[in-house]
C-alpha positions as CSV (number, residue, x, y, z in Angstrom):
1,X,182.1,34.6,-181.0
2,X,183.7,32.7,-183.9
3,X,181.8,29.5,-185.0
4,X,183.0,26.6,-186.9
5,X,180.4,24.3,-188.5
6,X,180.8,20.7,-189.6
7,X,178.2,19.6,-192.1
8,X,177.8,16.7,-194.6
9,X,174.6,17.5,-196.5
10,X,172.2,20.2,-197.4
11,X,173.1,22.6,-194.7
12,X,169.7,24.0,-193.7
13,X,170.8,24.2,-190.1
14,X,174.0,25.8,-191.2
15,X,171.9,28.4,-193.1
16,X,169.9,29.1,-190.0
17,X,173.1,29.8,-188.1
18,X,174.4,32.1,-190.9
19,X,171.1,34.0,-191.0
20,X,171.1,34.4,-187.2
21,X,174.6,35.8,-187.3
22,X,173.6,38.2,-190.1
23,X,170.6,39.6,-188.2
24,X,172.3,39.8,-184.8
25,X,170.3,36.9,-183.3
26,X,173.8,35.3,-182.7
27,X,176.5,37.7,-181.5
28,X,179.1,36.2,-183.7
29,X,180.0,34.9,-187.1
30,X,180.5,31.6,-188.9
31,X,184.3,31.6,-189.5
32,X,184.7,28.2,-191.2
33,X,182.5,25.4,-192.6
34,X,184.1,21.9,-192.9
35,X,182.5,19.0,-194.8
36,X,183.5,15.4,-195.5
37,X,181.5,15.6,-198.7
38,X,183.1,17.7,-201.5
39,X,179.7,18.2,-203.2
40,X,177.7,19.1,-200.1
41,X,175.3,22.0,-200.7
42,X,176.4,23.2,-197.2
43,X,179.8,24.1,-198.7
44,X,178.1,26.1,-201.5
45,X,175.9,27.9,-198.9
46,X,179.1,28.9,-197.1
47,X,180.9,30.1,-200.2
48,X,177.9,32.3,-201.1
49,X,178.1,33.9,-197.7
50,X,181.8,34.5,-198.0
51,X,182.8,31.9,-195.4
52,X,186.0,29.9,-195.5
53,X,185.4,26.2,-196.4
54,X,187.4,23.0,-196.2
55,X,186.7,19.6,-197.6
56,X,188.3,17.0,-195.3
57,X,187.6,13.4,-195.7
58,X,189.2,10.0,-196.2
59,X,189.7,11.0,-199.8
60,X,191.9,14.0,-198.8
61,X,193.4,12.3,-195.7
62,X,193.4,8.5,-195.9
63,X,194.9,8.2,-192.4
64,X,192.2,8.8,-189.7
65,X,194.8,10.5,-187.4
66,X,195.8,12.8,-190.3
67,X,192.2,13.7,-191.0
68,X,191.5,14.4,-187.3
69,X,194.6,16.6,-187.2
70,X,193.7,18.5,-190.4
71,X,190.2,19.4,-189.0
72,X,191.7,20.4,-185.6
73,X,194.3,22.7,-187.2
74,X,191.8,24.3,-189.5
75,X,189.6,25.2,-186.5
76,X,192.6,26.5,-184.6
77,X,193.9,28.4,-187.5
78,X,190.7,30.4,-187.8
79,X,190.4,30.9,-184.0
80,X,187.1,29.1,-183.7
81,X,185.4,29.5,-180.3
82,X,182.5,27.1,-180.7
83,X,182.1,24.2,-183.0
84,X,178.6,23.3,-184.2
85,X,177.8,19.9,-185.9
86,X,175.0,20.4,-188.4
87,X,174.2,17.1,-190.0
88,X,177.8,15.9,-189.9
89,X,177.7,12.2,-190.7
90,X,181.2,11.3,-189.4
91,X,182.3,10.6,-185.9
92,X,184.6,13.4,-184.7
93,X,188.2,12.5,-184.1
94,X,189.5,12.1,-180.6
95,X,192.0,15.0,-180.8
96,X,189.4,17.4,-182.2
97,X,186.9,16.3,-179.6
98,X,189.4,16.5,-176.7
99,X,190.6,20.0,-177.7
100,X,187.1,21.3,-178.0
101,X,185.6,19.5,-175.0
102,X,182.5,21.4,-173.8
103,X,182.8,23.7,-176.8
104,X,181.3,21.4,-179.5
105,X,177.5,21.2,-180.0
106,X,175.3,18.9,-182.0
107,X,171.6,18.9,-182.9
108,X,169.7,15.7,-183.0
109,X,166.1,15.3,-184.4
110,X,164.6,13.6,-181.3
111,X,164.3,14.2,-177.6
112,X,167.4,12.5,-176.3
113,X,168.2,10.2,-174.6
114,X,165.4,8.5,-176.6
115,X,165.9,7.6,-180.3
116,X,169.7,8.2,-180.3
117,X,172.8,6.2,-180.9
118,X,174.5,4.6,-183.9
119,X,172.4,4.5,-187.0
120,X,169.8,6.9,-185.6
121,X,169.9,9.8,-188.0
122,X,167.7,11.4,-190.6
123,X,164.6,9.5,-191.5
124,X,165.5,6.5,-189.4
125,X,164.8,8.7,-186.3
126,X,161.4,9.8,-187.5
127,X,160.4,6.3,-188.5
128,X,161.4,5.0,-185.1
129,X,159.4,7.8,-183.4
130,X,156.3,7.0,-185.3
131,X,156.7,3.2,-184.8
132,X,157.0,3.8,-181.0
133,X,153.6,5.5,-180.7
134,X,154.9,8.4,-178.6
135,X,152.9,11.6,-178.8
136,X,155.8,14.1,-178.6
137,X,159.2,14.4,-180.3
138,X,161.5,17.3,-181.1
139,X,165.1,18.4,-181.5
140,X,167.8,18.2,-178.9
141,X,170.9,20.4,-178.8
142,X,173.7,18.7,-176.7
143,X,177.4,18.8,-176.2
144,X,179.2,16.2,-178.2
145,X,180.4,13.2,-176.2
146,X,182.7,10.3,-177.0
147,X,179.7,8.1,-178.3
148,X,177.0,8.9,-180.7
149,X,174.3,11.3,-179.4
150,X,175.8,11.5,-175.9
151,X,176.9,14.5,-173.9
152,X,175.1,17.0,-171.7
153,X,171.8,18.2,-173.0
154,X,171.6,22.0,-173.5
155,X,168.1,22.6,-175.0
156,X,165.1,20.7,-176.3
157,X,161.9,21.8,-178.0
158,X,158.8,19.7,-178.1
159,X,157.0,18.9,-181.4
160,X,153.7,17.1,-181.2
161,X,153.3,13.9,-183.2
162,X,150.1,14.0,-185.2
163,X,147.8,11.1,-185.9
164,X,148.3,11.4,-189.7
165,X,152.0,12.1,-189.6
166,X,154.4,10.4,-192.0
167,X,158.1,10.3,-191.6
168,X,158.3,13.2,-194.2
169,X,155.7,15.4,-192.5
170,X,157.2,14.8,-189.1
171,X,160.7,15.5,-190.3
172,X,159.6,18.9,-191.8
173,X,158.0,20.1,-188.5
174,X,161.0,18.9,-186.4
175,X,163.4,20.6,-188.9
176,X,161.5,23.9,-188.5
177,X,162.0,23.6,-184.7
178,X,165.7,22.8,-185.3
179,X,166.1,26.1,-187.2
180,X,164.7,27.9,-184.1
181,X,166.4,26.1,-181.3
182,X,169.9,25.7,-182.7
183,X,170.8,29.4,-183.2
184,X,169.2,30.4,-179.9
185,X,171.1,27.7,-178.1
186,X,174.4,28.7,-179.7
187,X,173.8,32.3,-178.6
188,X,172.8,31.4,-175.1
189,X,175.8,29.0,-174.7
190,X,178.2,31.7,-176.1
191,X,176.8,34.3,-173.7
192,X,177.0,32.0,-170.7
193,X,173.2,31.9,-170.2
194,X,173.7,28.1,-170.6
195,X,176.8,27.0,-168.8
196,X,178.6,23.7,-168.4
197,X,180.9,23.2,-165.4
198,X,184.0,21.1,-165.2
199,X,182.1,18.2,-163.6
200,X,179.6,18.4,-166.6
201,X,176.8,19.9,-164.5
202,X,174.7,22.0,-166.9
203,X,172.6,25.0,-165.8
204,X,170.1,26.1,-168.4
205,X,166.6,27.5,-168.9
206,X,163.8,25.0,-168.6
207,X,162.0,24.6,-171.9
208,X,159.9,21.4,-172.1
209,X,156.9,20.1,-170.2
210,X,158.6,17.2,-168.4
211,X,161.2,19.6,-167.0
212,X,158.6,21.9,-165.6
213,X,156.9,18.9,-164.1
214,X,160.1,17.8,-162.4
215,X,160.9,21.3,-161.2
216,X,157.4,21.7,-159.8
217,X,157.8,18.5,-157.7
218,X,161.2,19.7,-156.5
219,X,159.9,23.1,-155.4
220,X,156.7,21.5,-154.0
221,X,154.8,24.2,-155.9
222,X,152.3,24.3,-158.8
223,X,154.3,23.4,-161.9
224,X,151.9,25.3,-164.0
225,X,152.9,28.5,-162.2
226,X,156.5,27.8,-163.4
227,X,155.3,27.5,-167.0
228,X,153.4,30.8,-166.5
229,X,156.5,32.5,-165.2
230,X,158.4,31.5,-168.3
231,X,155.6,32.4,-170.7
232,X,155.3,35.8,-169.0
233,X,159.0,36.7,-169.5
234,X,160.3,35.3,-166.3
235,X,163.2,33.0,-165.9
236,X,163.2,29.4,-164.8
237,X,166.5,27.6,-164.7
238,X,167.4,24.0,-163.9
239,X,170.7,22.3,-163.0
240,X,171.3,18.9,-164.6
241,X,173.7,16.0,-164.5
242,X,173.3,13.1,-167.0
243,X,169.9,14.5,-168.0
244,X,168.7,14.3,-164.3
245,X,167.6,17.5,-162.6
246,X,169.6,18.4,-159.5
247,X,168.0,21.7,-158.7
248,X,165.9,24.6,-160.1
249,X,165.3,28.3,-159.6
250,X,162.7,30.8,-160.9
251,X,162.3,34.6,-160.8
252,X,159.6,36.9,-162.0
253,X,159.2,40.7,-162.2
254,X,157.9,42.4,-159.1
255,X,154.4,43.8,-159.5
256,X,155.2,46.8,-157.2
257,X,158.9,47.7,-157.8
258,X,160.3,48.8,-161.1
259,X,163.3,46.9,-162.4
260,X,163.2,44.5,-159.5
261,X,162.6,40.8,-159.9
262,X,161.7,38.4,-157.0
263,X,163.2,35.0,-156.7
264,X,160.1,32.9,-156.7
265,X,161.8,29.7,-155.5
266,X,165.0,27.8,-155.4
267,X,165.5,24.1,-154.5
268,X,168.2,21.5,-154.7
269,X,167.4,17.7,-154.7
270,X,168.1,16.3,-151.2
271,X,169.9,13.4,-152.7
272,X,172.3,15.7,-154.5
273,X,172.8,18.5,-151.9
274,X,175.8,20.5,-153.0
275,X,176.9,23.6,-151.2
276,X,177.8,25.4,-154.5
277,X,174.6,24.6,-156.5
278,X,172.4,27.2,-154.9
279,X,174.8,30.0,-155.6
280,X,175.4,28.7,-159.2
281,X,171.7,28.7,-160.0
282,X,171.2,32.1,-158.4
283,X,174.1,33.5,-160.4
284,X,172.4,32.3,-163.6
285,X,169.0,33.7,-162.7
286,X,170.6,37.1,-161.8
287,X,172.6,37.1,-165.1
288,X,169.6,36.3,-167.2
289,X,167.5,39.0,-165.6
290,X,170.3,41.6,-166.1
291,X,170.8,40.6,-169.7
292,X,167.1,40.8,-170.4
293,X,166.0,43.9,-168.6
294,X,168.8,45.4,-166.6
295,X,166.8,44.6,-163.5
296,X,168.1,43.2,-160.2
297,X,167.0,40.0,-158.4
298,X,166.0,40.1,-154.7
299,X,165.5,37.1,-152.5
300,X,161.8,36.9,-151.6
301,X,160.6,35.5,-148.3
302,X,159.5,32.3,-149.8
303,X,162.8,31.5,-151.5
304,X,164.7,28.5,-150.2
């Protein structure tokens, strides 16, 4: 997997991706770093790691179409498979976005769809979170859409908002979560554990409290048991469209049979009944189990 990174600033998320590639946490390499800021520390991080760099901005390409084309050609020239935005402060051009549809990821420092959109970046996000009084925030990794902070959500991690938090302290804790979630999501996306279908349906592991709550209601089972399955090394997947859950499936190791996992439940929303969704979810559960342990998944009597 060859990764192209677009960054405008310090590049700490870029560094987390570089480090993850170096230690094998990501099965790939950063092939190219592009910045619209010629003095961005992100470019220096890339050079130190021996990674190709490109400064492309209105200073180098005054015509927006020319800038878009230069970025696209650079990504193509180095055979980039996945593009990751890491603090990139420019809107991606239409040709680059169209060519890399469903292959371009971004990380945002709040739980989208809240606290997103034009002007919502950096400290502005954390100030807005604190002003709102919410008790939980955290980063979101999503596919890049045509508007700011839109596109299917791939992963989120909850970060509690503390009573004595300032924008600076909250930013630091969210940034630590970003450095965990972004490399893991890139790897999961690259390996097909997280998948996006042509109709923008996303199937991915469940990871935050609200998702387990929704899955529990859908399965008419104890949502806490789903959290326990995940915490114990089981797998819990959800299918989403426009951030709305369409279905879910869970599997856990058998207590009596070695290398056998039992499907603990599978359900599709009655309002979104699709004949292909059950098989799509089951395929992802089976693939995750095989990747993790080499085990096989059996339908249990209670599965639906």
